[in-house]
C-alpha positions as CSV (number, residue, x, y, z in Angstrom):
1,X,-19.1,9.7,4.9
2,X,-15.8,11.3,5.8
3,X,-15.8,15.0,4.8
4,X,-12.9,14.8,2.4
5,X,-14.3,11.8,0.5
6,X,-17.7,13.6,0.4
7,X,-16.1,16.7,-1.0
8,X,-14.2,14.8,-3.7
9,X,-17.1,12.5,-4.6
10,X,-18.2,14.4,-7.6
11,X,-14.7,14.6,-9.0
12,X,-14.0,10.9,-8.3
13,X,-17.3,9.9,-9.9
14,X,-16.8,12.0,-13.0
15,X,-13.1,11.1,-13.4
16,X,-13.6,7.4,-12.6
17,X,-17.1,6.6,-13.8
18,X,-16.0,3.6,-15.9
19,X,-15.8,0.9,-14.6
20,X,-17.4,1.2,-11.2
21,X,-15.5,1.3,-7.9
22,X,-15.9,-1.7,-5.5
23,X,-15.5,-0.6,-1.9
24,X,-16.2,-0.9,1.8
25,X,-16.2,1.7,4.6
26,X,-15.1,0.7,8.1
27,X,-15.7,3.4,10.7
28,X,-13.9,3.9,14.0
29,X,-14.3,6.5,16.8
30,X,-11.8,9.0,15.3
31,X,-11.3,7.9,11.7
32,X,-12.6,5.8,8.9
33,X,-11.0,3.2,6.6
34,X,-12.2,3.2,3.0
35,X,-11.2,0.1,1.1
36,X,-11.6,0.3,-2.7
37,X,-10.9,-1.9,-5.7
38,X,-10.6,0.5,-8.7
39,X,-9.7,0.0,-12.4
40,X,-7.1,2.7,-12.3
41,X,-5.2,2.6,-9.0
42,X,-2.7,5.4,-9.8
43,X,-5.4,7.8,-10.9
44,X,-7.4,7.1,-7.7
45,X,-4.4,7.6,-5.5
46,X,-3.7,10.9,-7.3
47,X,-7.3,12.1,-7.0
48,X,-7.6,11.2,-3.3
49,X,-4.2,12.6,-2.5
50,X,-5.1,16.0,-4.1
51,X,-7.8,16.2,-1.3
52,X,-5.4,15.3,1.5
53,X,-6.5,11.7,1.9
54,X,-3.9,9.3,3.2
55,X,-3.7,6.4,0.7
56,X,-2.1,3.0,1.4
57,X,-2.1,0.7,-1.5
58,X,-2.5,-3.1,-0.9
59,X,-2.6,-6.1,-3.1
60,X,-5.9,-8.1,-2.8
61,X,-7.4,-11.1,-4.4
62,X,-10.8,-10.5,-6.2
63,X,-12.8,-13.7,-6.7
64,X,-16.0,-13.9,-8.7
65,X,-18.2,-16.7,-7.6
66,X,-21.6,-17.9,-6.5
67,X,-23.6,-15.7,-4.2
68,X,-24.9,-18.3,-1.7
69,X,-24.5,-19.1,2.0
70,X,-21.3,-21.0,2.9
71,X,-19.2,-19.8,-0.1
72,X,-16.7,-17.9,2.1
73,X,-16.5,-20.8,4.4
74,X,-15.4,-23.1,1.5
75,X,-12.8,-20.6,0.3
76,X,-11.5,-20.1,3.9
77,X,-11.2,-23.9,4.3
78,X,-9.3,-24.3,1.1
79,X,-6.9,-21.4,2.0
80,X,-6.4,-22.8,5.5
81,X,-5.5,-26.2,4.1
82,X,-2.7,-24.5,2.3
83,X,-1.7,-22.4,5.4
84,X,-2.9,-19.1,3.9
85,X,-4.4,-16.6,6.4
86,X,-7.2,-14.2,5.5
87,X,-6.4,-10.7,7.0
88,X,-9.7,-9.3,5.9
89,X,-12.5,-9.9,3.4
90,X,-15.5,-8.1,2.1
91,X,-18.0,-8.8,-0.7
92,X,-19.7,-6.9,-3.5
93,X,-22.9,-8.5,-4.4
94,X,-26.2,-7.0,-5.5
95,X,-29.3,-8.3,-3.8
96,X,-30.7,-11.2,-5.7
97,X,-27.7,-11.7,-7.9
98,X,-26.6,-15.2,-8.6
99,X,-22.9,-14.2,-8.8
100,X,-20.9,-11.8,-6.7
101,X,-17.4,-10.6,-6.0
102,X,-15.3,-11.4,-2.9
103,X,-12.3,-9.3,-2.1
104,X,-9.6,-11.0,0.2
105,X,-6.5,-9.6,1.7
106,X,-4.3,-12.6,2.4
107,X,-0.8,-13.1,3.9
108,X,0.5,-14.9,0.8
109,X,-1.1,-13.7,-2.4
110,X,0.9,-16.0,-4.7
111,X,0.0,-19.1,-2.7
112,X,-3.6,-18.1,-2.5
113,X,-3.8,-17.6,-6.3
114,X,-2.4,-21.1,-6.8
115,X,-4.7,-22.9,-4.4
116,X,-7.8,-21.1,-5.7
117,X,-6.8,-21.3,-9.3
118,X,-9.6,-23.7,-10.2
119,X,-12.2,-22.1,-7.9
């Protein structure tokens, strides 16, 4: 875990305990990217900024769906048929859960919402 995030973990957890944070950590050689979906974005930006963390806010699409093999493929196929590209994706599913969350960063959020409206 990056030192700054580790140092601020207790403050973040106490200040943002409800609801939970959904996130993913991507590590590189000289830095890490932490992606989070939080209930209070402005509060999270402020708390992380207080600890010197560079924060870049992005709009993402959060889908709740079935936790089964091929689910992402079906979503990707539907988006592709509407010419929407997925820039990145990550999931938040507990082991054994029947439903989970899929977080997508797409190149056209409005179009993605329309084509996945009945998903």
